[in-house]
C-alpha positions as CSV (number, residue, x, y, z in Angstrom):
1,M,148.1,17.1,139.9
2,L,147.9,14.0,141.9
3,R,144.3,14.4,143.4
4,V,142.8,15.2,140.2
5,L,144.4,12.0,138.4
6,M,143.3,9.9,141.1
7,I,140.1,11.2,140.5
8,L,139.5,10.8,136.6
9,V,141.6,6.7,137.6
10,L,138.0,6.6,140.2
11,M,135.2,8.3,137.5
12,I,136.7,5.2,134.8
13,A,137.4,2.2,137.2
14,A,133.8,2.8,138.4
15,P,131.3,1.6,135.9
16,A,133.7,-1.5,135.0
17,A,132.9,-2.0,138.7
18,T,129.8,-2.0,138.1
19,E,129.8,-3.9,135.3
20,A,131.5,-7.0,137.2
21,R,129.1,-6.8,139.7
22,D,126.2,-7.2,137.7
23,R,127.5,-9.9,135.8
24,V,127.6,-12.1,139.2
25,N,124.2,-13.3,140.2
26,P,123.8,-12.6,143.8
27,V,121.8,-16.0,144.4
28,P,124.7,-19.2,143.9
29,F,123.7,-21.6,141.7
30,A,120.2,-20.1,140.7
31,H,120.5,-22.0,137.2
32,T,120.3,-18.5,135.1
33,P,121.1,-19.2,131.8
34,C,123.8,-16.6,130.4
35,S,124.2,-14.5,127.1
36,V,126.5,-11.9,125.8
37,L,124.0,-10.4,124.8
38,D,122.2,-10.0,128.4
39,N,122.4,-7.1,130.9
40,Q,120.9,-9.5,133.6
41,P,123.3,-10.9,136.2
42,C,124.1,-14.5,135.7
43,T,126.3,-17.2,137.0
44,P,128.5,-18.7,133.9
45,S,129.0,-22.1,133.6
46,F,132.6,-22.1,133.3
47,C,135.4,-19.6,134.3
48,S,138.2,-17.8,132.3
49,I,141.1,-16.2,133.3
50,Y,140.6,-14.0,130.5
51,G,137.0,-12.8,131.4
52,P,137.0,-8.9,132.7
53,W,134.7,-10.0,135.1
54,P,134.7,-11.9,139.0
55,C,133.2,-15.4,137.6
56,I,131.8,-18.0,139.9
57,P,131.7,-21.7,137.9
58,E,128.0,-22.9,138.4
59,M,128.0,-26.1,140.4
60,D,125.1,-28.2,140.4
61,Y,124.7,-29.9,144.1
62,P,121.2,-31.7,143.9
63,Y,122.0,-32.6,147.8
64,G,123.6,-29.9,150.9
65,Q,126.4,-30.4,152.0
66,N,125.1,-32.2,155.3
67,L,122.9,-35.4,153.8
68,Q,119.3,-34.9,155.0
69,L,116.7,-37.0,154.6
70,T,113.0,-37.8,155.6
71,I,111.6,-41.0,155.9
72,E,107.6,-41.4,156.3
73,S,106.3,-44.5,157.2
74,R,103.4,-44.6,155.4
75,P,104.9,-42.5,152.0
76,P,102.9,-41.3,150.1
77,K,101.8,-43.3,146.3
78,D,103.6,-41.3,143.9
79,Q,106.8,-41.9,145.8
80,E,106.4,-45.6,147.0
81,S,109.3,-46.5,144.3
82,K,111.8,-44.1,146.2
83,Y,111.4,-46.7,149.1
84,Q,112.6,-50.2,147.5
85,R,115.6,-51.3,148.5
86,P,118.6,-51.6,145.4
87,D,119.1,-54.8,143.9
88,H,122.6,-53.9,143.2
89,D,125.7,-52.0,144.9
90,L,124.9,-49.0,146.7
91,D,126.5,-46.1,143.5
92,T,124.6,-43.3,144.5
93,I,123.1,-41.1,147.1
94,G,119.8,-41.8,145.7
95,D,120.6,-45.9,146.0
96,L,121.4,-45.1,149.5
97,F,118.5,-43.2,150.5
98,A,116.4,-46.0,148.8
99,E,118.2,-48.6,151.0
100,L,117.9,-46.3,153.8
101,R,113.8,-45.8,152.9
102,S,113.1,-49.3,152.6
103,C,114.9,-50.6,156.4
104,W,112.7,-48.5,158.5
105,T,109.7,-50.5,160.5
106,P,108.2,-48.1,163.0
107,P,107.1,-49.4,166.4
108,P,104.0,-51.7,166.5
109,Q,100.7,-49.2,166.6
110,D,100.1,-49.8,170.6
111,A,103.3,-48.3,170.8
112,A,103.4,-45.8,168.6
113,R,102.9,-41.9,169.0
114,A,100.6,-40.2,166.4
115,G,102.9,-37.9,164.5
116,M,105.7,-38.5,166.3
117,Q,108.9,-36.7,164.1
118,L,112.6,-38.1,165.1
119,T,115.4,-36.7,163.4
120,V,119.2,-38.7,164.2
121,R,122.2,-38.1,163.0
122,F,125.1,-40.6,162.1
123,S,128.0,-41.5,159.9
124,F,129.0,-44.1,157.7
125,K,132.7,-45.8,157.5
126,R,133.8,-46.5,153.8
127,T,132.9,-50.6,154.4
128,G,129.0,-49.6,155.3
129,E,129.0,-49.3,159.4
130,I,128.0,-46.8,161.2
131,V,130.9,-44.9,162.8
132,A,128.7,-45.0,166.0
133,P,125.2,-45.4,167.4
134,P,122.2,-42.5,165.8
135,R,122.5,-39.3,167.6
136,L,118.8,-38.1,168.6
137,T,118.8,-34.4,167.5
138,F,115.2,-33.8,167.6
139,A,111.9,-35.3,168.8
140,T,108.4,-34.2,168.5
141,S,107.6,-31.1,171.5
142,G,105.5,-32.8,174.1
143,A,106.6,-36.5,173.2
144,S,107.5,-38.5,176.7
145,A,111.0,-40.2,177.6
146,D,109.4,-43.5,176.5
147,N,107.9,-42.1,173.6
148,R,111.7,-41.0,172.4
149,A,113.4,-44.3,173.5
150,T,110.6,-46.2,171.6
151,Y,111.3,-44.5,168.0
152,L,115.3,-44.6,169.1
153,K,115.1,-48.6,169.7
154,A,113.1,-48.7,166.3
155,I,115.1,-46.3,164.7
156,N,118.2,-48.5,165.4
157,A,116.8,-52.2,165.1
158,S,115.9,-51.2,161.4
159,L,119.6,-49.9,160.6
160,D,120.9,-53.0,162.8
161,T,118.7,-55.1,160.0
162,C,120.4,-53.7,156.9
163,L,123.8,-52.9,158.3
164,P,126.9,-52.8,156.5
165,L,125.4,-51.7,153.8
166,K,126.8,-52.6,150.1
167,F,128.9,-49.3,149.2
168,T,130.3,-49.3,145.8
169,S,134.1,-47.9,147.0
170,G,133.2,-44.7,145.3
171,L,130.2,-44.4,146.8
172,G,132.2,-45.5,150.2
173,G,135.2,-43.1,149.9
174,A,132.7,-40.1,148.8
175,L,130.4,-40.7,152.4
176,A,132.5,-42.0,154.9
177,G,132.3,-39.6,158.0
178,R,129.7,-37.4,155.8
179,P,127.3,-36.4,158.5
180,I,123.9,-37.7,157.8
181,A,120.4,-36.4,159.3
182,I,116.9,-38.7,158.7
183,R,113.8,-37.6,159.6
184,Y,111.7,-39.6,160.6
185,V,108.1,-39.2,160.5
186,D,105.3,-41.5,161.9
187,N,102.6,-40.5,159.1
188,R,100.3,-43.8,160.3
189,D,96.1,-43.0,160.8
190,L,96.8,-44.6,164.1
191,K,92.9,-44.8,165.7
192,N,93.7,-46.5,168.9
193,T,96.9,-44.2,169.8
194,S,96.1,-40.8,171.0
195,S,98.7,-37.7,169.7
196,D,99.3,-36.3,173.1
197,Q,100.4,-40.2,174.5
198,Q,102.7,-39.7,177.7
């Protein structure tokens, strides 16, 4: 008798579990619109304790957990506005990125390497100073130690000219200790330098 009762409970619970699973979007933050008339999976924009299904609140994260930024030595024409220094205290991540882009001064062409890419990682204090010198995490394959040293020196010099950054108290508190990874790309047309410079 107990076995029959358990089978009946499982038969009743199985469709409810399937319906609950189908209502959750398997791709987080996919921004699929929700409707009570839809049979498609979706992520609701708010959760209720009275809902009969699992609920994932939708959060709009425009930036990843790690702040990642690419800075090009020669910005594309349609992105030049992103390389202009803000004329106010930095209040958003966009302001921070614009400030960091505007600070960049690549090495002179006679010391540069065509297509060179370097990624550094560091964190800010809430006062706008860097916690420790930027740490090199990536360099273009085949770049010599001299190339890496030249670009790392240019990165440190560029950051030093801008520091300390002027954060609002809100942004300073949000950024303090949070890792920032910046990929520097030298996309200049360096006709007088060799891409396989050693």
